[in-house]
N, C-alpha and C positions, 0 to 999 in steps of 0.2 A: 661138545657132543650133542647129537640131536635130542637125546632124552633130557638135556638140561634146558631146553627151550631156546628161544631167540636171544635171551639175555646172557645165558651161561654164567650165572653168578656163583660165588663161593657160598658156603654154609652161613658164614657170618653176614654176608651181604643179603642172603635170602631172609634171615631173621630180621634184619633191619628193615627190609622192604615190607615184610609182614606187619611189623609194628607200625610202620609208616601208613600202610593202607588202613589198618584198624584205627589209627589215630584220626584219620580223615573221617571215618565213620562216626567216631565219638563226637568230633567237632560238629558234624552234620546234625547229629541228634540234639546236642545241647544248644546249638545256635539256631538251627532251623526249626526242628520239631518243638523243642521245649520253649525257648525264650521268644522266638518269633511267632510260631503258629499257636501254641497252647496259651501263652500268657500275653501276647501282643506287647511285650516289653522291649522289642527290638524290631526296627524296620530294616529290611535287607533289599539291596538292589535286585530287581527281577532276574538279572543274569545269575547272580550269586545264589539267590534262592532256588532257582531252577537247577543249578549245578548240584546243590545239596539234595534236592528232591530226586534227581536222576541218580546220584551216587547211592542214596538209600534204597532206591529201587533195585540197583545192582547188588547191594550187599546185605539187605535185610528183608526185602519183599514187603516192607512196611508201608501201609497206606497212610497218608498224612491225616486224612479225616478220622480214621479209626484211632490212631495214636493220640491225636489231639483230644478227641472226645473222651477217651478212657482216662487220660491224664486230668482233664478238667473235672471229670466225675470223681477221681481220686481225691482232689482237693475239696470238692463239695461234700463228699461223704466220708472223709478220712477217719479211719479207725472205727467205722461202723460196719454193720453187716452188709451194707451196700458198697463198701470200698472194694474195688476190683482186685486189690493185691495187698491187703494189710496183714503183716506177720503177727500183729496183735490178735487178730481175729482168726486167721487161717493157719498160723504157725510158721515159724521161720523155715522149716524143712520144705514145706510145700512151695513157699514163695521162691526160695533159692533154686529148687530143682524143677519147678514147673512154671517159672515166670512167664515164658513165652506162651504157654498153654492158657494161663490165666488171662493174658491179653486177648487171645483168640475168643475165649468164652465170653469175655466182657463186651466184645464188639457187636452187641445186638443192634437191631435197627432202631429200637427206642432210644438207646444211648447215643447212637450216631445223630439222630434227629434232634435230640435235646441239647447235646454238648458239642456237636460238630460244626457249628456255624463258623462262617468266615474262613473256610478252607478251600483249596483249589477245586474249581469245577470246570476247568478248561478242556480243550479237546484232547490234549496229550494225557491228561489225568483220566478222563473217562474212556478213551479209546485204547490207551496203552497201559499206563501204570496200574490202574484199578482193574482193568479187564484182563490183563495178563501179569499178575503179580509174580508168578514163578519164572516168567521168561527172563527177568532181570538177573536173578541169581544163577540161572542156567547160562546166560551170556557171560556172567562173571567167571564161571567155571571154565568156559572155553577160552576166555582171555588169559586166565591164570595158567592153563595148560600150554597155550601157545608161547607165553612169555617165559615160564619157569619150568616147562617140561613136567616130569613126574613130580617134582617138588611143588608144582602148582596144586596138587591134590591136597596136601596138608595146609598150604597157604589158604586155599579156598575154605577148608574146614575151619581154620582159625577165624577167618572173616565171618563165617556163618554163626559161630558160637559166641563171638565177642559181645554183641549187644544183649542176647538172652542171658549171658552170665553176668556181665558187669552192670548193665542198666536194669533189665527186668529182675535180675536176681539180687545183686549186691546193693544197689541204690534203694530199690523198693523193699528189700528185705532187711539187710543190716542197717540201712539208713533209718529204719523205724524201730530198731531194737537196741543198738549199742553205739556208744560214741559220746561226745560231749555236747552240751546245749548252751549256746550263748543266750537264748531267749526262751521264755516259757510260753510258747505258742500252745494252742488248744489241742494239739495232737502230739504223738510221741516221736516226731522227727528229730534226728540227731545228726551232728556233723561227724562223719566217719573219720575224717582227717582234716587238719588245717591246710594241707597242701593239695588243692584240687587240681591235680595234674593228670593222673592216670585216667580219670573218667571225665575230664574236661571241665572240672569245677563242680560237678554234681555231688562230689563228696561232701560239700558244704550244705547238707540237706536241711538242717535246722534253720539256717539262715534263709534258705529259699522258702520254706513253709511259713516263716514269720513274715517275710516280705516277698510274696509270690509274684508281684508285678514289677519287681526290680530286675533289670538286665544284668546287674552286678551281684554275684553271689557271695563274695567275700565281704566281711563286715568289720574285722579287727585287723590291727596292723600286721600281725604275723600270718594272716590267712592269704592264700594264693589261689586265685581263680584264673586258670589258664584260658578259659573261655572268654573272660573279660579282656585278656591280652589280645586275643584274636579279634574281638569286637573293636578294640582301639585301633588295631592294625587296619582292619577293613574300613573303619571310619576315616582314617587318614587318606585312603584312596577313594573316598566317596561311595563306598559299597555298603555301608551300614550306618545306622543312626540309633544309638541307644536311647531308651526312654525310662523315666521313673527311677533313676539311680541316685540323684542328688539329694542332699538333706532337705527335709521338709520341716525342720525345726532348728532354730538357732539359739545358741546361748549368748546372751548379751550381758557381759560383766557390768555390774553397777545397777542394773535394772531391779527395782524393788517393788514395783506395783504389779499386782495380779490383775490382768485384764482379760478380755475375751480372747485376744490373740494368745495369751499364755495358755488358756484352756485348750485352744485349737492346736497349738504347737505340741503340748505334751500328749494330747490325744493322738496326733499324727505320729509321734515318736514314742508311743506308749510302751512298746516292748523294750526299747532301749532305756526308757525311764525306769522300768521295773528292774532291769538288770543293774542299773545304777543304785536303786534302792537296796538291792541285795548286797552290793559291794559296800555302799556307804553307811547303811543302817543295820541290816540284819546280821551281817558277818561280824562287825566289831562289837555289837551288843551281845551276840552269842558268845564271843570270846570272853567278854567280861563276865558273863553269867556262868561260864563253864565251871569255874572254881566253886560256885555256889550250888551246883547240881549235886543231888544225892548219889549214892553209889549205884542205885538202880538205873538212873538215867544217863550218867556220865559215859558208860561204855557205848551208848548209842548216839553219841554226839555227832558223828559224821552223817548218820542218816537223818538226824534232826536238822542239820544244816541244809540238807537237800530238801526236806519236806517243808520247811518254812517258806521257801520261794517256789515250790512246785505248783504248777497249774492245778487248781483245786479239783477239776474234773478228772485228773489223772492219778489222784491219790487213792490207793487201794484201801478197803475197809480196815484192815489191820493197821496200816500205816496211819490212818486217820485216828484210830483209837489211841495209838501211841502219842501222836501229836497233841490230841486233846488232853491227854493225861499230863503231859509236860506243861502245856499252857495253863492248866488249872493250878499248877504248883508255882509258876513263875510269872509274876505280874508284869515285869518288864518285857519278856518275850511275848506275852499275850497282847500287850499294848502295841508293840511294833507290828505284830501279825494282823491285828484288827485294823491298824492304820493302813497297812498294805492293801487289805481287802476294800477298805473305804475309798482309797485312791483309785482303785481299779473300777469302782462303781461309776466313776465319771464317764467311762466309755462303754461299760457293759449295759447300763440302763438305757433303754430305748425311749424316745419321746421327750426327753428333757430339752427344754429350750436353752439357748445360749446363756441367757441371764441366770437361769437356774443352775447350770453347770458352773458358771462363774461364782455364784454365791456358795456353792458346795465346795469349790476349791479354796475360796477365801476362808471358809470355816475350817477346812482341813488344815490349812497352814496355821491358822490361829491356835487350834488345838495342839498341833505338833510343836509349835513354839512354846506352848505352856506345859508341855509334857514333863519337863524336867530331865528328859533324855537328850543329851547334847547332840548325838548323831542325828536324831530326829529333828531337832531344832535347826541344825545346819542344813539338812536336806530340804526343809521348808523354804529356807532362804535361797537354796539352789534352784528350786522350782520357780520362784518368783522371777528369775532372770531369763526365762524362756520366752521366745517370740517367733512369729512367722517370718520376720525380717531381720537380717543381720544388722549389727550395730553400724552406724554410718561413720 
């Protein structure tokens, strides 16, 4: 019938088409806007890059320069008053319900000039996409009506709400509020789910904020980044070239000498090193000490486990008070916590020369091996085996 459009699809077929169209939009955002434009972690063939840009003009009216600039500012000012969309500062309700509006408000000329470098400035961008941003979504509405008839109305509506809800709302909101953390980066970013399929891999938000310049968002064996799957597919056809995803530190079994390369390797892989410290030192020592805790502390064992490895700038005043109280009472926990902070000083302190960092790491390993805590001794030996080059 004429009101079913040129395709005359069934309800189930229409649902599948709608999901397929929105999936293309998600992939366009994560590959083109996010990994390619904002972070330069992915090179795209000009034809593929322009397809993504054209598709986003049709389905989001989003300007590449504006999105890129706002996202770069988000990373530069994360969880501060200047963050364009932090639920920690603005509240989860506002970010979830007004995500698109926050993007519009943040797109000031000052932000565009400061953070919007290396974005398209060609004729089609200046004369079409940026000049007539609403023309694209209007054209999409006409196409949907022609193809799907009256059903094109709800398909178009779903397309228009997809990015504001999932990307601007869920990733920017829930991704900074709840979920699990592989790494203790300096902001509150979390992995919403280990299966980054629905939002193209953006669910792995803690991984991304820890390694923002990596084109691959999955970091552990059970994590799935479907965007990375598409990158590999496009790479096979010569349409994409990922950058910055390979290991920058190598574990060399049998290596026992701490050298400058050891310092550089663990600094490069510092977030993973601290995750290993948590698993290899903090958690087993904490389990040992649990039986020795008094009745006041033992009920808060789970929160203590989290606080011991928590990024110090994210610990709330009451949590810090609780942590300090426990550390005063338990020498072993105090020692592994202090050694954790000392290790992180290697990359937190600015201005240290390579030889000074090397001496600091040598001293750290010597003290750890003399601590009398087996797990700490083993970890010092583990650190010695790191290098910038794999074993030959």
